[in-house]
VEXRO-770084 format. One record per residue (C-alpha): x, y, z. Coordinates in steps of 0.05 Angstrom, whole numbers, plus 5000, padded with zeros to 4 digits. Layout:
ATOM      u      v      w
ATOM      X      Y      Z
...
//
This chain:
ATOM      u      v      w
ATOM   5000   5000   5000
ATOM   5057   5048   5017
ATOM   5088   5037   4948
ATOM   5023   5052   4913
ATOM   5016   5118   4951
ATOM   5087   5139   4936
ATOM   5081   5120   4862
ATOM   5015   5159   4858
ATOM   5046   5221   4890
ATOM   5107   5213   4844
ATOM   5064   5210   4781
ATOM   5022   5269   4803
ATOM   5082   5312   4820
ATOM   5117   5293   4755
ATOM   5054   5313   4717
ATOM   5054   5381   4752
ATOM   5129   5387   4736
ATOM   5115   5374   4663
ATOM   5061   5427   4662
ATOM   5110   5474   4697
ATOM   5156   5470   4637
ATOM   5105   5509   4598
ATOM   5072   5552   4653
ATOM   5120   5601   4685
ATOM   5079   5606   4749
ATOM   5087   5532   4764
ATOM   5157   5510   4785
ATOM   5185   5448   4751
ATOM   5245   5430   4793
ATOM   5211   5419   4861
ATOM   5159   5373   4830
ATOM   5211   5333   4792
ATOM   5253   5325   4855
ATOM   5192   5304   4894
ATOM   5177   5252   4841
ATOM   5249   5227   4844
ATOM   5244   5220   4920
ATOM   5178   5183   4917
ATOM   5202   5137   4862
ATOM   5267   5122   4899
ATOM   5226   5099   4959
ATOM   5174   5059   4921
ATOM   5202   5036   4855
ATOM   5275   5031   4836
ATOM   5255   5018   4764
ATOM   5215   5084   4759
ATOM   5270   5121   4795
ATOM   5322   5097   4745
ATOM   5276   5112   4687
ATOM   5264   5184   4712
ATOM   5338   5195   4725
ATOM   5355   5173   4653
ATOM   5297   5214   4624
ATOM   5319   5261   4568
ATOM   5271   5315   4594
ATOM   5274   5308   4670
ATOM   5341   5274   4682
ATOM   5381   5338   4680
ATOM   5339   5368   4737
ATOM   5357   5310   4782
ATOM   5430   5308   4761
ATOM   5439   5383   4772
ATOM   5410   5376   4842
ATOM   5450   5314   4861
ATOM   5517   5342   4839
ATOM   5501   5414   4860
ATOM   5519   5442   4792
ATOM   5459   5490   4788
ATOM   5423   5511   4726
ATOM   5465   5505   4663
ATOM   5481   5569   4625
ATOM   5444   5545   4563
ATOM   5380   5534   4604
ATOM   5385   5604   4633
ATOM   5391   5634   4563
ATOM   5331   5593   4539
ATOM   5289   5615   4599
ATOM   5305   5689   4588
ATOM   5289   5683   4513
ATOM   5224   5648   4528
ATOM   5206   5702   4579
ATOM   5220   5759   4530
ATOM   5182   5723   4475
ATOM   5121   5718   4521
ATOM   5126   5791   4541
ATOM   5132   5816   4470
ATOM   5075   5771   4447
ATOM   5032   5798   4504
ATOM   5048   5869   4484
ATOM   5029   5855   4412
ATOM   4964   5821   4430
ATOM   4941   5870   4483
ATOM   4956   5934   4444
ATOM   4945   5983   4501
ATOM   4998   6033   4520
ATOM   4989   6024   4595
ATOM   4998   5948   4592
ATOM   5058   5954   4546
ATOM   5091   6002   4596
ATOM   5075   5955   4654
ATOM   5104   5895   4617
ATOM   5167   5933   4598
ATOM   5177   5956   4670
ATOM   5169   5887   4699
//
């Protein structure tokens, strides 16, 4: 029963982490690390699969070896942020909101 609970929590937190990749208000890393912890307790097979994952494996490796966020990921995050801000400015088309977005 304990394994089922931890696997369920791991899958739910991994799902939230995956959503967090696309939604800037939802953090990805804490959910992926929670999943890794739950899977390491309940299922070594799922833990290994998550660690070797092309998408989520780097989050776990960066945490384990205390290397932090890679420079390439920081650049991508900043570019994605600016793309979202500029797209918002184009779609909203009001001077006040454009100023607010530029100031932020």
